[in-house]
C-alpha positions in Angstrom: 0.0 0.0 0.0 2.8 2.4 0.8 4.5 1.7 -2.6 1.2 2.3 -4.3 0.8 5.7 -2.6 4.3 6.6 -3.5 3.7 5.6 -7.2 0.5 7.7 -7.3 2.3 10.7 -5.8 5.1 10.4 -8.5 2.5 10.1 -11.3 0.6 13.1 -10.1 3.8 15.1 -9.7 5.0 14.3 -13.2 1.6 15.1 -14.7 1.4 18.5 -13.0 4.9 19.3 -14.2 3.8 19.4 -17.9 0.6 21.5 -17.3 0.6 24.9 -18.8 -0.5 28.0 -16.9 -1.9 31.0 -18.7 -0.1 34.2 -17.6 -1.7 37.5 -16.8 -0.3 40.9 -17.8 1.3 41.5 -14.5 3.4 38.4 -15.0 4.4 39.4 -18.5 5.5 42.8 -17.2 7.4 41.3 -14.3 9.5 39.1 -16.7 10.4 42.0 -19.1 7.3 42.5 -21.2 6.2 41.3 -24.7 6.7 42.9 -28.1 5.0 42.0 -31.4 6.8 42.0 -34.7 5.9 42.5 -38.3 3.6 39.7 -39.6 5.0 37.4 -42.3 3.5 34.7 -44.5 5.0 31.2 -44.8 3.4 28.3 -46.7 0.1 30.3 -47.1 -0.1 30.9 -43.3 0.3 34.3 -41.7 2.3 34.5 -38.5 2.6 37.2 -35.9 6.1 37.1 -34.3 6.3 37.9 -30.6 9.3 38.4 -28.4 9.0 37.4 -24.7 11.4 35.8 -22.3 9.6 34.2 -19.3 12.9 33.6 -17.5 13.1 37.3 -16.7 16.7 37.6 -18.1 15.9 40.1 -20.8 14.3 43.5 -21.0 11.9 43.4 -23.9 9.7 46.4 -23.2 10.2 46.9 -19.4 12.8 46.1 -16.8 12.3 42.6 -15.4 11.5 42.3 -11.7 11.2 38.5 -11.5 13.5 35.6 -12.4 12.2 32.2 -13.4 15.0 29.7 -14.1 12.6 26.7 -14.3 9.9 28.2 -16.6 9.5 28.1 -20.3 7.0 29.6 -22.7 5.0 26.5 -23.7 2.3 27.8 -26.0 0.2 30.8 -27.0 -3.5 31.7 -26.9 -5.1 33.5 -29.8 -8.5 35.0 -30.4 -9.5 37.1 -33.5 -12.6 39.2 -33.1 -13.4 41.5 -36.0 -10.3 43.6 -36.4 -8.9 42.9 -32.9 -6.4 40.1 -32.1 -6.1 38.9 -28.5 -3.0 36.9 -27.6 -1.8 35.3 -24.4 1.1 33.1 -23.3 1.3 30.0 -21.3 4.2 28.7 -19.3 5.2 25.3 -17.9 8.2 23.9 -16.2 11.1 23.2 -18.5 10.8 19.6 -19.8 11.5 17.6 -22.8 7.9 17.3 -24.0 7.0 21.0 -24.1 8.3 22.9 -27.1 9.0 26.6 -27.0 6.5 27.9 -29.6 6.1 31.5 -28.2 8.1 33.1 -31.0 5.5 33.3 -33.7 1.8 32.8 -33.5 0.0 31.3 -36.6 -3.0 33.5 -37.5 -5.1 30.8 -39.1 -8.1 32.0 -41.1 -7.2 35.7 -40.8 -8.3 38.0 -43.6 -6.4 40.9 -45.1 -6.8 44.2 -43.2 -5.6 46.3 -40.3 -5.8 44.8 -36.8 -5.2 46.0 -33.3 -3.3 43.5 -31.2 -3.9 43.1 -27.5 -2.5 41.0 -24.7 -5.4 39.5 -22.8 -5.4 36.4 -20.6 -8.7 34.8 -19.7 -11.0 37.1 -17.6 -8.4 39.9 -17.5 -8.1 43.4 -18.9 -6.7 43.9 -22.4 -3.4 45.7 -23.0 -2.7 47.2 -26.4 0.5 45.9 -28.0 0.2 47.7 -31.3 -1.3 47.5 -34.8 -0.5 45.2 -37.7 -1.6 45.0 -41.4 -2.1 41.7 -43.1 
């Protein structure tokens, strides 16, 4: 029974290690901010490049106030509503299964036009990052 309890603890610990956490704007500011780049098209898909360093080792748009040696940017969130694009980032503990895909966000199904880009995690205020044209 003791061995079974230990095994269940190990399984739940390893599963929680790969879970992603959506990060709010205060977290993004604390690790140095986030900047959008000029969209590009590759293989008929438009991408929005972003620059963010969740370790807190780089100043992107603001001076970092927090260091995270064990975190990585694991994925991004995207919502396109009319001419507004909402993005968010997710972090997880560094591991071999999570890839660092927070450099460019695929804008699947986007139409040509001008868009305002915001950072907005679930149930939080939006923060304007800039405007882009597709």
